[in-house]
C-alpha positions, 0 to 999 in steps of 0.5 A: 391775787393768788400764790401757788401752793409751793409759795406757802413756804416762802411768804416773808414778813418785812419789818422795819426801824424808825427814824431817830435824830440821836443815832448814826445813819446807815448811809447804805440803807439811809435809816437810823437804828431806832432799836439800837440800845441806849448804852452809849447814851446813859451814863456807865453804871457804877456801885453808886448807881447800878445798871438795874437803875437802883441805888448801889452799895456805895450810893450817897447823898449830902444832908443839910439841917437849918434852924431858921428865925425869920421876920416879915415885916408887913409895912416895908414888905421885907424879909429878915432872917438868920439861920444856923446850917449844919451841912453833912458831907456823906461824899467820898470827897473832901470839899474845900468850899460849899455853894449856896443858892440865894434864889431871891437874887433872880430879882436883882436888875442884873441878874441873868434872868433879867439881862437875858429876857427878850423883848416883848412885842410892843406893837400893841401893849396893855397898861398892865404890861407897860406897869409890869415893865416899869416895875421890873426896871426899878425893883430890886429884890437882891438878897443882902448878906449882913453876916456869915460866920462859922460855929466859932463866930469867925467870918467865913470868906464868900463870893456871891455869883448872882443867885449863887454864893460860894463859901470858902471853908478854912479847911476842907470838909472831909467825908463823914464830918460836918460843918456848922455856920450861921448866915443873916440876910434880908430883901424886899419882897416882889408885888406879884401883880407887878413882878410875878414869880414863884413867891411874892405878896398880893394886895387887896386894895378893898381892904388894904391887906396882903397875902404873902406867899413866901418861897426860896426865901433863905440861903439853901445849900446847893445840891452836891451829887455823884453825877454832876458835882455841885449843881450850881446852874444859875436860877433863871426862873424856869429851872427850879430847884435841886436841894438837899434833904434835911431837918427844919426848925423855923420861927416866923415872927409876923404881925400878931393878928396874922395866920401862918401856914408853913411846911411842917407841924406847928410846935407852939399852938398855945402861943398863937391859936386861940382856945376856940381854934385849938378845939376845932383843930382837935375836932377836925382830927375825927370829922367826916368833912373839913371843919373851919378853924377859922370861918369865913366870917371870922376872917372877914372881921380880921381883915378890919384889925390892926396889929398890936405887936408880933406873934412868932409861929414855930414849925418843925419839918423832918426829912425834907428838902425845903420849907416855905410859908404864908401869912395873912390876916385874910385867911379862912382856914379849914382842916380835916384828918386823914389816914393814908395807909394808916399814917395820920395826915392833917389836910388844911386849906388856907384861903381868903373870902374872895376864894368862896364858896369855891375853896371850902368845897373843893380844896381840902377834898382835893388834897385827900383824894391826891394823897390816897391815889398817889400813895396807891401808885408809889408809896404812903404819904410820909408827912403829917401835914398836907396844905393848900393855900390861895394867893398870888402864885397860880401854882407851886409846890413845896414840902407839905405846902403848896400855893394855888390861884383859881378863885370865883367871880366877885359874885361868888360864881365860877365857870366849869373851867375854874372849877376843875382848874382849882381841883387839877392845880391842887392834885398837881401841886400836892402831887409834887410832894411825891415828885420831887420832894421826896423822889428828889430829882434834879429840876434845874437840869431835867424838868420832865422828871418832876413835872412830866411824872407828876402831870401823869399821876395827876391824869390818873388822879383826875380820872378817879374824881368823877366820870369824864373828867376834863383832863387837859394832859395825859390823853394821847389825842390831846397832844397830837397838835404839838406832836405834828408842830415843828417848834420843838425840842426833845424832852431830854433838854435842859429846863432853860433851853426847852421850847414849848414848856408846858407841852414839852415838860409837862404834856408830852411825858405825861402822854408818853407814860400814858401810852407806855402803861396802856399800849406798850406794858399794860397796866399790871406790868407798868404799875409794878415797875413804876411802884418799884422806881418811886420806892427805890428813889424815895428820899434819894436822888434819881437821874433819868437813866435811873428811871429808864433802867428801873422801868426795864429791870422791873417790867422785864421789857426792853424799852430803849426804843421807846425812851429814844424815840419819845425822849430823845427826838422830835419824831411823831407817830403817823402810821398809814396803811398804804395797801392791802393785798388778798392772796388765796391758794390756787388750786393745781387741778386744772378743772378748777383753776382754768375755768376760773381764770377764763371767767376773770379774763372774760370779765375783764373791762375792755378798753375804749379802743378795743370796743371801738376796733371791733367793727373794723374790717379784719384782713384775716376775715377777707383771707381765710388762709392767713388763719392757723392753729392759733386762731382757735387756740385757748391756753385756758382750755383743759387738755388731757395733758393738763389732767394727766400733769395734775394726777402726777402731781397728786401722787408725788404728795404725802398726806400732810402735803395733800391736806394743804391743797384744801386750804381755802382761807384768805391770805391778807397782806397789810402794807404800812408806811412809818410817816411820822418817824416814831416807831410805835405798835401798830394797832388794828381793828379789822371789820368783816363782811359779815359785821364781825370784827377783830383787833390785832395789836402788833408790837413795835418791834415789827419795825426793827429792820425797816423804820420806813415800810413794813408789811404784815401777813394776816390769815382768815376765813372771812373777807375784810371790809375795812381796817382802821389803825389806832381805833382807840386813839391810843399812840397820838397819831397825827393824821388819822386820814391815812388810818383807813383801808379803803380810805374815807371821805374826810368830812367837816363843815363851813359856816356861812356869814354876811359880808359887812363894810366898816366905816372909814375914818371920815365917816366915823368922824361924821358920826361922832359929830352927829353924837355930839350934836344930838347930845347938845340938843338933849341937854337943851331939851332937858334945860327947858 
């Protein structure tokens, strides 16, 4: 195509916006505004939480300190404990009651988790599945509260509401005041093989020992916040925990041959460790590789021991929101000191011989690697200890300690999947120290704020482990099958209502952040803003709006369209290139233009009818009188009038306008369609006939006036041979076939197999009878 000289100043660029389910549709335009600001969706800023996303001058949060004594009964598999709790009311509100979480009550037969569990498929059921169903019917892990008194020993009224307990105070707790009370409790622990969860014990038939991984094991204060009041949604298993920070002193009494790992720093090593173990711990402080505190051989020997009494292990954990512990006589224990930005950390791993040789090679090294990378992107790891424990829980996190499951086969060999599964789960669970243990988000409400952000950092950390690390999440191309599926809800969905939990809460937000870092903001802007968010909310409790606003505030980029599309809708990326138009400047000189047009006309293909009609006798040939001027006239012949008109046109132009007539570049117009609804940048690779190429990155704002179709002009001296959308697979585009111009043939392969016919029941019965007769003959021959 060509355009005339006067069209140079009238080329228009059409821009569009995308479909967004959370917005009002303009019925006259039949589109929604994907670039509508989120102000009407996000909470109004206050002096508690500023419009910049930072904590305000009136920000507050509660605090709870605990002194806990707990006893683990290895025979009865029970936990018995007592805790003194001091709760500080830093809110501006008087509180007439407190709420505590009794998370172990999820194992009560009448818990909401149990009663709302949907039926499994009963068409085929494994023996293990049936055993678990039967065990869940009979097991009762209810936490029994045996005593609840105030600091003076007076009983406190309380009401248990399934996994929650309300404590009614004798008088309201005023702002800036504290209250101290004591709770005593007990419950039976769950066997993880039969009743899974975030806590439990694993029984080893071979040596008759257990590994205990003990979590949500004590009554814990519910978080009281400025944005929701008491966060006392029932614990159903999926939505995790929202807790207050505090200082913990925990005294854990176990059989005297057990080894205990726990959140915090061991306070009485002289009472519970041998002299040799203490010497090895001291050596680990300067070692260049992990040091065995308890060797595999020693752990093997310990498996044969029988306890002669009990020992109490004392740990202190300051400024944490939770504590957990693990206990077993089976533990191998290795440790290595590490400095994180000058801060001293002891990285340690506990695992049975069944985990070797995988764990001694990778666990503690994975911890240290995680602390290095996460600290660089957020803040220096502030705690003195980081622990990884192998046991029945595949992956679960608590301050300073995490539980991780992968093990090799019984012969010590392991698959590549197991190796990288172990490294990845340790990175992920240790990484949770940052999100949500320190950046203390509300897991009960917004799973993505800890799991999604942490999975994103896990991806960054994995990529610094080795070249071509096989990351399973965070890579845009890997999320494509989920993004084009229909069984979805938005990321901004309550934890318990999420469909496709792993994809929704882990993979999709992690991928969104990868795209935001690599494609939207670039690494420098993203990393600065993300670090600002982490440091602003370190040891504080952010909400999604604080994250969204901080990322915009610190990057200087309006990202409301991005949050809206990726977090509030189920739209996906599918940008198609539908057409390409080539315009060149038409010369006003008839000596140039008319011959060119005549040549194009003459080269135009003839229709089949025109070809066949040539030989038909024509009336005008039989009667020449019927012919006139127009039979010889050709509008593309050059006339004197054309030449004079051209000269007049030239005289009317100034020098700058005459220069425009020399424009010989190609004006391409690319037509794009947004088929997936998600507005995203349009990333192009343009290949030219001279075998060179150029990349063009068009910001997402090109869609701001029309979210369905847009055209973009591209001017070049060269001739385009082909165009590719998203050449580096950055945007999770779900249909690559429409990313090319001209279209490419879709290539695939099929497999060839030979058909076979299965035997009918009568044939199988005959085979069995023959096999039986053959066996009789064999037995008879042996007797002879």
